[in-house]
C-alpha positions as CSV (number, residue, x, y, z in Angstrom):
1,M,83.4,107.7,96.4
2,V,84.5,104.1,96.9
3,S,86.4,102.4,94.1
4,T,86.6,98.7,93.2
5,K,89.7,97.2,94.8
6,L,90.8,93.9,93.3
7,T,93.9,91.7,93.3
8,I,95.5,91.2,89.9
9,S,94.1,87.7,89.6
10,E,90.6,89.1,90.0
11,L,90.8,91.8,87.5
12,P,88.1,91.8,84.8
13,R,88.9,93.0,81.3
14,T,87.8,96.5,80.7
15,P,85.3,96.6,77.8
16,P,86.0,99.4,75.2
17,P,83.4,102.2,75.5
18,A,81.3,103.1,72.5
19,D,82.1,106.8,72.7
20,R,85.6,107.8,73.8
21,G,85.2,111.6,73.9
22,P,86.3,114.4,71.7
23,A,89.3,112.9,69.9
24,D,88.9,110.9,66.7
25,R,90.2,107.5,67.6
26,G,88.9,105.6,64.5
27,T,92.3,104.3,63.7
28,R,93.4,103.6,67.3
29,R,92.9,100.7,69.7
30,A,90.1,100.9,72.3
31,G,91.0,100.4,75.9
32,G,91.6,102.0,79.3
33,I,94.0,104.4,80.9
34,M,96.2,103.4,83.8
35,V,97.1,106.1,86.3
36,T,100.0,105.4,88.7
37,G,99.6,107.3,91.9
38,G,96.0,107.8,91.0
39,A,94.8,107.7,94.6
40,G,96.8,110.7,95.6
41,Y,96.0,114.4,95.5
42,I,96.6,115.3,91.9
43,G,96.0,111.7,90.7
44,S,92.5,111.5,92.1
45,H,91.6,114.7,90.2
46,V,93.1,113.2,87.0
47,V,91.0,110.1,87.5
48,L,87.8,112.2,87.7
49,A,88.7,114.1,84.6
50,L,89.4,111.0,82.6
51,L,86.1,109.4,83.7
52,E,84.2,112.5,82.8
53,A,85.8,112.4,79.4
54,G,84.6,108.8,78.9
55,W,87.8,106.8,79.6
56,P,87.9,103.6,81.7
57,V,90.4,104.1,84.4
58,I,92.7,101.7,86.3
59,V,94.6,103.1,89.3
60,L,97.9,101.6,90.4
61,D,98.9,102.9,93.8
62,N,100.9,101.6,96.7
63,M,98.6,103.7,99.0
64,S,101.5,105.2,100.9
65,T,99.9,108.6,100.6
66,G,96.8,107.8,98.6
67,R,93.4,107.3,100.0
68,V,90.6,105.0,98.7
69,R,87.9,107.4,99.7
70,T,89.2,109.9,97.1
71,L,88.6,107.6,94.2
72,H,85.4,107.4,92.2
73,R,83.4,104.1,92.4
74,A,83.9,103.5,88.7
75,T,87.7,103.2,89.2
76,V,89.5,99.9,89.5
77,L,92.2,100.1,92.1
78,I,95.2,97.8,92.1
79,E,97.3,98.2,95.2
80,G,100.9,97.7,94.3
81,E,104.2,99.4,93.1
82,A,104.6,101.1,89.8
83,G,108.1,99.7,89.7
84,D,106.8,96.1,89.9
85,R,107.3,95.2,86.3
86,A,105.5,91.9,86.4
87,L,102.5,93.4,88.1
88,V,102.3,96.3,85.7
89,Q,102.5,94.0,82.7
90,R,99.7,91.8,83.9
91,A,97.5,94.9,84.7
92,L,98.2,96.4,81.3
93,E,97.2,93.2,79.6
94,A,94.1,92.5,81.8
95,H,92.6,95.9,80.9
96,D,93.8,96.4,77.3
97,V,95.4,99.6,78.5
98,I,96.4,101.9,75.7
99,G,97.6,104.8,77.8
100,V,99.5,105.4,81.0
101,V,99.7,108.5,83.1
102,H,102.7,108.2,85.5
103,M,102.2,110.2,88.6
104,A,103.6,108.0,91.4
105,G,106.7,109.3,93.2
106,S,108.2,111.4,95.9
107,I,107.7,115.1,95.6
108,V,108.9,117.1,98.7
109,V,111.8,119.4,97.7
110,P,113.4,119.9,101.2
111,D,113.1,116.2,101.8
112,S,114.9,115.5,98.5
113,V,117.8,117.6,99.7
114,R,118.1,115.5,102.9
115,R,117.5,112.1,101.3
116,P,118.5,112.3,97.6
117,L,119.0,108.5,97.2
118,D,115.4,107.9,98.2
119,Y,114.2,110.2,95.4
120,Y,116.4,108.6,92.8
121,D,115.0,105.2,93.9
122,N,111.3,106.2,94.2
123,N,111.3,108.4,91.1
124,T,113.9,107.5,88.6
125,V,114.4,103.8,89.2
126,V,110.7,103.1,89.5
127,A,110.0,105.0,86.2
128,H,112.7,102.9,84.5
129,A,111.0,99.7,85.5
130,L,107.5,101.0,84.6
131,L,108.7,102.0,81.1
132,Q,110.1,98.5,80.6
133,A,106.7,97.1,81.2
134,C,105.0,99.7,79.0
135,T,107.3,99.1,76.0
136,A,106.8,95.4,76.3
137,H,103.0,95.9,76.2
138,G,102.9,98.7,73.6
139,L,100.9,101.9,74.2
140,D,99.3,104.7,72.2
141,A,100.1,107.3,74.9
142,F,102.4,107.8,77.9
143,V,102.0,111.0,80.0
144,F,104.7,111.8,82.6
145,S,104.1,114.1,85.5
146,S,107.2,116.2,85.7
147,T,107.9,119.5,87.4
148,A,109.0,123.1,87.0
149,A,111.8,122.1,89.4
150,V,113.7,120.9,86.4
151,Y,114.4,124.5,85.5
152,G,116.1,125.5,88.7
153,A,116.5,129.3,88.9
154,A,115.7,130.1,85.3
155,A,114.3,133.6,84.6
156,S,110.6,133.8,84.4
157,P,108.4,133.4,82.4
158,I,110.1,130.1,81.7
159,P,109.6,128.5,78.2
160,E,110.0,124.8,77.7
161,T,113.2,125.5,75.8
162,A,114.9,127.0,78.9
163,A,118.0,125.4,80.3
164,T,117.2,122.6,82.8
165,E,119.4,123.0,85.8
166,P,117.6,121.7,88.9
167,L,118.5,122.9,92.3
168,N,117.6,119.8,94.2
169,A,117.4,116.0,93.9
170,Y,113.6,116.1,93.3
171,G,114.0,118.2,90.2
172,A,117.1,116.2,89.1
173,S,115.3,112.8,89.5
174,K,112.4,114.1,87.4
175,L,114.7,115.4,84.7
176,M,116.4,112.0,84.5
177,I,113.0,110.5,83.9
178,E,112.2,113.0,81.2
179,R,115.4,111.9,79.4
180,I,114.5,108.2,79.8
181,V,110.9,108.9,78.5
182,R,112.2,110.8,75.5
183,D,114.8,108.1,74.6
184,V,112.4,105.2,75.1
185,G,109.7,107.1,73.2
186,H,112.0,107.6,70.2
187,A,113.4,104.1,70.2
188,H,110.1,102.2,70.7
189,D,107.7,104.5,69.0
190,L,106.0,105.4,72.3
191,P,104.0,108.7,71.9
192,H,104.6,110.7,75.0
193,A,103.8,114.0,76.7
194,I,105.9,115.4,79.5
195,L,103.9,117.8,81.7
196,R,106.0,120.2,83.8
197,Y,103.8,121.2,86.7
198,F,104.2,124.5,88.3
199,N,102.5,125.0,91.7
200,V,99.4,122.9,92.0
201,A,96.7,124.0,94.4
202,G,93.0,124.0,95.2
203,A,90.5,121.1,95.2
204,D,87.7,119.6,93.1
205,P,85.0,122.4,92.8
206,E,82.3,119.8,93.7
207,G,84.0,118.6,96.8
208,R,84.6,115.1,95.6
209,T,88.3,114.9,96.3
210,G,91.2,117.0,97.5
211,Q,94.4,116.8,99.4
212,V,94.3,114.4,102.4
213,V,98.0,113.7,103.0
214,E,99.2,114.0,106.6
215,N,102.0,116.5,107.4
216,A,101.4,118.4,104.2
217,T,104.0,120.8,102.9
218,H,102.1,122.6,100.1
219,L,101.7,126.3,101.0
220,L,98.0,126.6,100.4
221,K,97.1,123.4,102.1
222,V,99.1,124.4,105.2
223,A,97.6,127.9,105.3
224,C,94.1,126.4,105.1
225,E,94.8,124.1,108.0
226,V,96.1,127.0,110.1
227,A,93.0,129.1,109.2
228,L,90.7,126.2,110.3
229,G,92.6,125.4,113.5
230,E,94.1,122.1,112.5
231,R,97.6,123.4,113.1
232,P,98.6,126.3,115.3
233,S,100.9,128.2,113.0
234,M,103.0,128.2,109.9
235,A,106.3,129.4,108.6
236,I,107.3,131.7,105.7
237,F,110.6,130.4,104.5
238,G,112.7,133.4,103.5
239,T,111.7,137.0,103.3
240,D,114.8,138.3,101.6
241,Y,114.2,137.1,98.1
242,P,114.6,139.6,95.2
243,T,110.8,139.9,94.8
244,P,108.5,142.9,95.6
245,D,107.6,141.6,99.1
246,G,110.7,139.5,99.7
247,T,108.9,136.1,99.5
248,C,108.9,133.5,96.8
249,I,106.7,133.9,93.8
250,R,105.0,130.9,92.2
251,D,102.6,130.2,89.4
252,F,99.6,128.5,91.1
253,I,97.5,126.3,88.9
254,H,94.1,124.9,90.0
255,V,94.3,121.1,90.3
256,T,91.2,120.6,88.2
257,D,92.6,122.6,85.3
258,L,95.8,120.6,85.6
259,A,93.8,117.3,85.6
260,R,92.0,118.4,82.4
261,A,95.4,119.1,80.8
262,H,96.3,115.4,81.3
263,V,93.1,114.4,79.5
264,A,93.9,116.8,76.7
265,A,97.4,115.4,76.5
266,I,96.0,111.8,76.2
267,E,93.5,112.9,73.6
268,H,96.3,114.6,71.6
269,L,98.6,111.6,71.6
270,V,95.9,109.0,70.9
271,G,94.6,111.2,68.1
272,G,98.0,111.0,66.5
273,G,99.6,114.2,67.8
274,A,103.4,114.4,68.2
275,S,105.2,113.8,71.4
276,T,105.8,117.0,73.4
277,I,106.9,118.8,76.6
278,L,104.5,121.2,78.1
279,N,104.5,123.7,80.9
280,C,101.4,123.5,83.1
281,G,100.6,126.8,84.8
282,Y,98.8,130.1,84.2
283,G,101.7,132.3,83.2
284,R,101.4,134.6,86.2
285,G,102.7,134.4,89.8
286,F,101.7,135.2,93.3
287,S,104.0,135.6,96.3
288,V,103.7,133.6,99.5
289,R,102.4,136.7,101.3
290,Q,99.7,137.3,98.6
291,V,98.5,133.7,99.1
292,L,98.4,134.0,102.8
293,E,96.5,137.3,102.5
294,A,93.9,135.6,100.3
295,V,93.5,132.8,102.8
296,T,93.0,135.2,105.7
297,R,90.5,137.3,103.7
298,L,88.4,134.4,102.4
299,S,88.5,132.4,105.6
300,G,87.8,135.4,107.8
301,R,90.5,134.3,110.2
302,P,94.0,135.7,110.9
303,L,96.9,133.3,110.4
304,K,99.6,132.9,113.0
305,V,102.8,133.1,110.9
306,H,106.4,133.2,111.8
307,E,109.3,134.1,109.5
308,T,112.3,131.9,109.2
309,A,115.3,131.3,106.9
310,R,115.2,130.2,103.3
311,R,114.8,126.5,102.6
312,P,117.6,124.9,100.5
313,G,116.6,124.4,96.9
314,D,113.9,127.1,96.6
315,A,114.1,129.5,93.7
316,A,112.9,133.1,94.1
317,E,110.4,133.2,91.2
318,V,109.0,130.4,89.1
319,V,106.4,131.4,86.5
320,A,105.5,129.5,83.3
321,D,105.5,130.5,79.7
322,V,102.2,128.8,78.7
323,G,102.1,129.6,75.0
324,R,102.8,126.1,73.9
325,I,100.2,124.3,75.9
326,R,97.5,126.8,74.9
327,S,98.3,126.5,71.2
328,L,98.9,122.7,71.0
329,L,96.2,121.2,73.2
330,D,92.5,121.6,73.3
331,W,92.8,123.0,76.8
332,R,91.6,126.3,78.4
333,P,91.8,126.9,82.1
334,E,88.4,127.4,83.9
335,H,89.7,128.4,87.4
336,D,92.5,130.8,86.6
337,D,91.9,133.0,89.7
338,L,93.7,132.9,93.1
339,D,90.5,133.6,95.1
340,T,88.8,130.7,93.3
341,I,91.7,128.4,94.1
342,V,91.7,129.4,97.7
343,T,87.9,129.1,98.0
344,H,87.9,125.6,96.7
345,A,90.8,124.6,99.0
346,L,89.1,126.0,102.1
347,A,85.8,124.3,101.1
348,W,87.6,120.9,100.9
349,E,89.4,121.4,104.2
350,R,86.1,122.3,105.9
351,K,84.5,119.1,104.5
352,R,87.5,117.0,105.4
353,L,87.5,118.4,109.0
354,G,83.7,118.2,109.4
355,H,83.2,121.9,109.3
356,D,80.2,123.4,107.4
357,S,80.7,126.1,104.7
358,A,80.1,128.9,107.1
359,G,82.7,128.0,109.7
360,D,83.1,125.4,112.5
């Protein structure tokens, strides 16, 4: 999949489509959706989901971790910074953008503990500039990619009303953006949805995109790389947590289901729905050891694993209460199964590494 890459001066205006999908937009403006960070792992899946729902998509990405090959050919790619206010405003105007999905940012928890100022710069400061451009332009929908890290060590299952006490700079930087989004939304009549991701995993079931970042830190991605021989071993960080097997428990959501939740959020807002905060998970958790067992079983290869100390900023258990998203949005997960998530992740890694579906 190769997208169209253009400079801002070359950008054509995006024509409004005749049919925009399931939401009734008869009283709303026609136009496109801009996805910041849309060439990244989750972003490229969101782009596919938006295109499949009939939305024109414009991706704004600095390509620090994104890859052009993960983007669909129908996507317009603008290479630049989401915090470049002038660039964003010109792009919004050139494409008659009516909705923005803001996904660009830094996301590695241990890294945020070591380099907190970088996270406040790359996340909070950038979002502030982006919102200045968005309010000047006027939008029908703004969707912000937040995180369950805003909850800190809250007891699971965690509702959206739980106290927000992040344990690390990553979660804190995202929580600050949430507050900015809410304040700006109320002051400037900007319909918004804040999506708090739990643990995102897997890959597109059709093998069109997946995670390609180097030096990955996501548990399942790392485990698949070990299973397929791309890295020699991996670590379990902490085996003394107050959980049944001593390892952290997380609520893993398939990236394709998460991508469709973004579309549902856009449809909700453009259709006149109220601004909201939503957990994005399945409402049940798996431990690190359970995930590694699934990778071993489904790959047919033992994993070389060593146990080490806990990482700073990691909570013992993080599982979502998903009642609100299931009741508010027209969204039902299709891949709510750990084996399915692992199977799709392994298939993507085999494709990326040039392995066939049966092995090397």
